[in-house]
Backbone as CSV, one residue per row, in Angstrom:
resi,resn,N_x,N_y,N_z,CA_x,CA_y,CA_z,C_x,C_y,C_z
1,UNK,126.811,94.892,111.329,125.967,94.075,110.634,125.923,93.924,109.107
2,UNK,126.757,94.810,108.598,126.500,94.552,107.087,127.061,93.601,106.457
3,UNK,128.262,92.912,107.053,129.566,91.816,107.013,128.352,90.619,106.820
4,UNK,127.118,91.027,108.175,126.330,89.593,108.517,125.429,89.469,107.305
5,UNK,124.773,90.930,107.151,123.499,90.585,106.229,123.504,90.219,104.930
6,UNK,125.314,90.818,104.474,125.977,90.626,103.100,125.629,88.615,103.074
7,UNK,126.242,87.797,104.002,126.168,86.684,104.347,125.227,86.017,104.213
8,UNK,124.255,86.224,105.118,122.588,85.725,105.362,121.574,86.186,103.582
9,UNK,122.488,87.243,102.941,121.795,87.230,101.467,122.266,86.016,100.583
10,UNK,123.709,86.492,100.868,124.251,84.888,99.919,123.466,83.372,100.500
11,UNK,123.163,83.239,101.604,122.754,81.949,101.871,120.887,81.862,101.788
12,UNK,120.470,83.028,101.855,118.946,82.600,101.445,118.672,82.611,99.971
13,UNK,119.541,83.415,99.596,119.606,82.999,97.636,119.975,81.752,97.211
14,UNK,121.053,81.431,97.878,121.683,79.650,97.157,120.658,78.769,98.170
15,UNK,119.633,78.893,99.048,119.068,77.958,99.346,117.418,78.419,99.129
16,UNK,116.949,79.387,98.436,115.923,79.215,98.010,115.890,79.401,96.154
17,UNK,114.225,79.478,95.889,113.755,79.880,94.560,113.736,80.897,94.207
18,UNK,113.662,82.450,95.465,113.901,84.022,94.727,114.574,83.903,93.700
19,UNK,115.038,84.739,92.995,115.894,85.146,92.447,117.304,85.716,93.389
20,UNK,118.512,86.594,93.243,119.306,86.754,93.338,118.971,88.636,93.834
21,UNK,119.070,88.878,95.141,119.262,90.182,95.649,120.515,91.315,94.850
22,UNK,120.152,92.160,94.207,121.425,92.582,93.579,121.267,93.469,95.064
23,UNK,121.238,94.094,95.374,120.788,95.241,96.719,119.739,94.830,97.328
24,UNK,120.484,95.278,98.582,119.204,95.551,99.950,119.520,97.001,100.385
25,UNK,118.214,97.549,100.469,118.011,98.982,100.707,118.383,98.952,102.726
26,UNK,119.618,99.904,103.264,119.552,99.240,104.821,118.310,99.861,105.577
27,UNK,117.658,101.072,105.099,116.318,101.816,105.324,115.948,101.857,104.477
28,UNK,114.513,102.184,104.909,113.647,102.881,103.679,112.609,103.669,104.913
29,UNK,111.699,104.226,104.168,111.079,105.121,105.028,109.872,104.667,104.241
30,UNK,108.326,104.541,104.685,107.323,104.607,104.264,106.729,105.951,104.565
31,UNK,105.587,106.304,103.564,104.763,107.607,103.892,103.726,107.555,103.108
32,UNK,102.732,108.481,103.276,101.851,108.428,102.499,100.580,107.999,103.015
33,UNK,100.638,107.438,104.150,99.443,107.200,104.542,99.045,107.681,105.717
34,UNK,97.579,108.176,105.628,96.636,108.919,106.765,96.005,107.870,107.665
35,UNK,95.402,107.422,107.466,94.847,106.010,108.475,95.879,105.531,108.807
36,UNK,97.395,105.408,109.164,98.290,104.896,109.760,99.222,105.762,110.132
37,UNK,98.924,106.825,110.270,99.981,107.930,110.110,101.006,107.283,111.400
38,UNK,100.797,106.188,112.621,101.823,106.382,113.873,102.319,105.492,112.250
39,UNK,102.230,104.588,111.696,103.408,103.708,111.243,104.388,104.018,109.653
40,UNK,104.312,105.946,109.744,105.079,106.129,108.592,106.657,106.649,109.738
41,UNK,107.464,106.580,108.289,108.583,106.717,109.214,109.631,105.609,108.452
42,UNK,110.756,105.549,109.555,111.883,105.276,109.157,112.179,103.677,109.155
43,UNK,112.341,102.726,108.463,112.213,101.711,108.849,113.967,100.618,108.692
44,UNK,114.453,100.289,109.449,115.582,99.690,109.638,115.851,98.491,109.716
45,UNK,116.956,98.256,108.412,117.264,96.404,108.476,117.355,95.911,109.490
46,UNK,116.945,94.457,109.897,117.625,93.884,110.786,118.386,92.645,110.790
47,UNK,119.149,91.871,111.250,120.065,90.892,111.122,119.189,89.854,110.928
48,UNK,118.549,89.436,110.536,117.565,88.757,109.865,116.688,88.329,108.607
49,UNK,116.527,87.504,108.224,115.395,87.097,107.402,113.917,86.559,108.293
50,UNK,112.951,86.528,106.991,111.639,86.066,107.549,110.836,85.836,105.967
51,UNK,111.123,84.843,105.548,110.545,84.016,104.424,110.958,84.106,103.656
52,UNK,112.419,84.181,103.307,113.463,84.217,102.793,113.347,86.022,101.965
53,UNK,113.146,87.053,102.938,113.355,87.968,102.472,113.907,89.009,103.738
54,UNK,114.253,90.423,103.491,114.483,91.402,104.836,113.849,91.720,105.617
55,UNK,113.936,91.781,106.796,112.875,92.425,107.925,113.549,93.467,108.149
56,UNK,112.233,95.143,108.639,112.782,96.291,108.736,112.232,96.077,109.773
57,UNK,112.992,97.285,110.842,112.125,97.648,112.446,111.995,98.759,112.582
58,UNK,110.403,99.840,112.609,109.704,100.969,112.909,111.134,101.398,113.676
59,UNK,111.879,102.667,113.326,113.171,103.463,114.430,112.431,104.919,114.508
60,UNK,111.488,105.195,113.583,110.999,106.910,113.933,109.670,106.685,114.850
61,UNK,108.754,105.100,115.374,108.446,105.304,116.065,107.553,105.938,117.291
62,UNK,106.986,105.744,118.281,106.979,106.190,119.686,105.883,104.717,119.984
63,UNK,105.676,104.116,119.671,104.921,102.840,119.638,106.269,102.099,119.900
64,UNK,105.764,101.043,120.895,106.940,99.662,121.558,107.270,99.311,120.326
65,UNK,106.316,98.874,119.189,106.776,98.112,118.231,106.250,98.471,116.843
66,UNK,106.938,97.956,115.907,106.603,97.702,114.738,107.884,97.487,113.774
67,UNK,107.189,96.604,112.884,107.766,95.246,111.891,107.257,95.669,110.097
68,UNK,108.142,95.491,109.771,107.931,95.503,108.377,108.546,93.981,107.430
69,UNK,107.870,92.698,106.891,108.091,91.864,106.737,107.282,91.371,105.565
70,UNK,108.250,90.044,105.061,107.443,89.647,103.697,106.803,88.176,104.648
71,UNK,105.546,87.864,104.008,104.745,86.178,104.840,103.930,85.912,103.205
72,UNK,104.362,85.058,102.268,103.584,83.974,101.249,102.774,85.424,100.085
73,UNK,103.766,85.839,99.833,102.905,87.699,98.418,102.678,88.215,99.378
74,UNK,103.205,88.287,100.082,102.022,89.895,100.397,104.086,90.530,101.802
75,UNK,103.780,91.578,101.535,104.695,92.455,102.358,103.449,93.005,103.987
76,UNK,103.896,92.611,104.936,103.405,93.095,105.920,103.425,94.420,106.353
77,UNK,103.324,95.274,107.259,103.541,96.245,108.669,102.437,95.893,110.030
78,UNK,102.909,95.361,110.835,102.411,95.101,111.645,103.744,95.364,113.245
79,UNK,102.284,95.133,114.346,103.587,95.021,115.622,104.666,94.255,115.994
80,UNK,104.259,93.058,115.754,105.272,91.562,115.598,105.350,90.859,114.435
81,UNK,106.362,90.906,114.184,107.304,89.979,113.154,106.968,88.787,113.110
82,UNK,106.008,88.419,111.979,105.448,87.236,111.183,104.369,87.264,111.594
83,UNK,103.717,87.864,112.865,101.979,87.962,112.752,101.236,88.797,112.157
84,UNK,100.164,88.029,111.390,99.183,89.071,110.782,98.431,89.453,111.434
85,UNK,98.152,89.206,112.870,97.353,89.240,113.486,97.295,91.079,114.304
86,UNK,98.432,91.584,114.220,98.791,92.844,114.482,98.956,94.077,113.208
87,UNK,98.616,93.239,112.345,98.785,93.532,110.810,97.639,94.964,110.757
88,UNK,98.796,96.500,110.462,98.119,97.715,110.310,97.959,97.836,108.553
89,UNK,99.203,97.179,107.847,98.875,97.707,106.730,99.414,96.506,105.921
90,UNK,99.269,95.895,104.489,99.743,95.038,104.020,99.606,95.065,102.086
91,UNK,100.594,94.767,101.622,100.455,94.524,100.025,101.017,93.603,99.616
92,UNK,100.070,93.082,98.633,100.206,91.377,97.576,100.801,92.480,96.655
93,UNK,102.237,92.020,96.867,103.447,92.040,96.023,105.030,91.161,96.206
94,UNK,105.435,90.247,95.484,106.300,89.075,95.773,107.641,89.844,95.570
95,UNK,107.764,91.959,95.670,109.139,92.023,95.708,110.290,91.686,96.909
96,UNK,111.307,91.653,96.560,112.352,90.737,97.173,112.896,92.074,98.316
97,UNK,112.633,93.050,97.804,112.874,94.249,99.480,111.720,95.014,98.836
98,UNK,111.765,96.036,99.926,109.985,96.829,100.612,110.609,97.885,99.284
99,UNK,111.874,98.869,98.992,111.455,99.299,97.493,111.349,98.933,96.198
100,UNK,111.177,97.847,96.370,111.042,97.182,94.493,109.376,96.923,94.554
101,UNK,108.491,97.419,96.210,106.781,97.312,95.194,106.485,98.155,94.714
102,UNK,105.483,97.748,93.560,104.787,98.537,93.351,103.756,98.475,93.576
103,UNK,102.950,97.200,94.031,101.515,97.615,94.065,100.817,98.541,95.250
104,UNK,99.353,98.976,95.214,98.748,99.301,96.016,98.634,98.602,97.578
105,UNK,98.942,99.722,98.164,98.959,99.507,100.027,97.315,99.373,100.428
106,UNK,97.164,98.040,101.220,95.855,98.407,101.848,96.258,98.399,103.181
107,UNK,95.099,99.486,103.730,95.336,100.056,105.250,94.623,99.630,106.501
108,UNK,94.490,99.789,107.245,93.643,99.706,107.941,93.331,100.621,108.915
109,UNK,91.528,100.862,108.606,91.288,102.421,109.471,90.715,102.264,110.539
110,UNK,90.718,101.357,111.272,90.265,101.298,112.291,88.113,100.572,112.696
111,UNK,88.546,100.851,111.632,86.796,99.511,110.560,87.161,99.100,109.996
112,UNK,88.177,99.338,108.971,87.575,98.391,107.763,89.474,98.751,106.821
113,UNK,89.700,97.682,105.899,90.955,98.023,104.911,90.702,98.519,103.385
114,UNK,91.285,99.610,103.253,91.191,100.286,102.703,92.227,100.768,101.414
115,UNK,92.644,100.186,100.131,93.453,101.237,99.624,93.874,102.128,99.800
116,UNK,95.396,102.416,100.018,95.468,104.115,99.546,96.685,103.936,98.899
117,UNK,96.483,105.104,97.796,97.163,104.792,96.704,98.323,105.853,96.836
118,UNK,98.456,106.639,97.785,99.579,107.901,98.348,100.409,106.972,98.567
119,UNK,100.847,105.380,99.665,101.515,105.160,100.287,102.857,104.527,99.325
120,UNK,104.122,105.264,100.099,104.921,104.795,99.318,105.918,104.146,100.055
121,UNK,107.300,103.772,98.939,108.436,103.536,100.375,109.645,104.009,99.280
122,UNK,110.551,104.886,99.654,111.720,105.135,99.366,112.595,104.997,100.262
123,UNK,113.510,104.110,99.159,115.214,103.353,99.728,116.054,104.656,100.362
124,UNK,117.050,104.431,100.953,118.298,104.535,101.805,119.343,103.523,102.061
125,UNK,120.583,103.780,101.797,121.728,103.305,102.592,121.880,101.882,101.484
126,UNK,121.553,101.484,100.437,122.078,100.260,99.621,122.746,99.624,99.982
127,UNK,122.583,98.308,100.584,124.035,97.263,100.688,124.127,96.136,99.797
128,UNK,125.455,96.094,98.982,125.175,96.066,97.509,125.980,94.559,97.405
129,UNK,125.270,93.137,96.991,125.991,92.143,97.179,127.206,91.620,96.445
130,UNK,128.425,91.236,96.815,129.458,91.139,96.328,129.631,89.423,95.672
131,UNK,128.825,88.822,95.812,128.785,87.111,95.647,128.596,87.257,94.287
132,UNK,127.525,88.079,93.619,127.707,87.713,92.081,127.106,86.419,91.696
133,UNK,126.212,85.815,92.408,125.880,84.451,91.922,124.982,84.757,90.543
134,UNK,124.057,85.564,90.505,123.122,85.611,89.327,123.521,86.787,89.201
135,UNK,123.202,87.251,87.790,123.504,89.252,87.477,122.404,89.489,87.549
136,UNK,122.396,91.127,87.965,121.373,91.698,88.244,120.814,92.836,87.080
């Protein structure tokens, strides 16, 4: 998977207006939400991109699915890749990968969307690009 992800990073960077990925986290951990405790845990980089950004699958969930992906200026955590219908968390941030998100997440409590200041992402296992098209 590592080689293909690197190739996709190079392809996406060469064909998009986004700046060059210096590195992409192979796994990230989301933590800090009480309202969406089931969505907390480890997300693993997938062999695909969605809207020019890496996408991640929830690995520690007891639920059938869970994704973290980017769409039009917003990072989402939801049940289906690319669908905002099953979204339970969102953050308005144009970060190139989840570990670079700095804005405050909004979470759905079951009744309403609220900001949850304590939500954060911890990166692990970076895949470094060796193409060097633009300096990091």
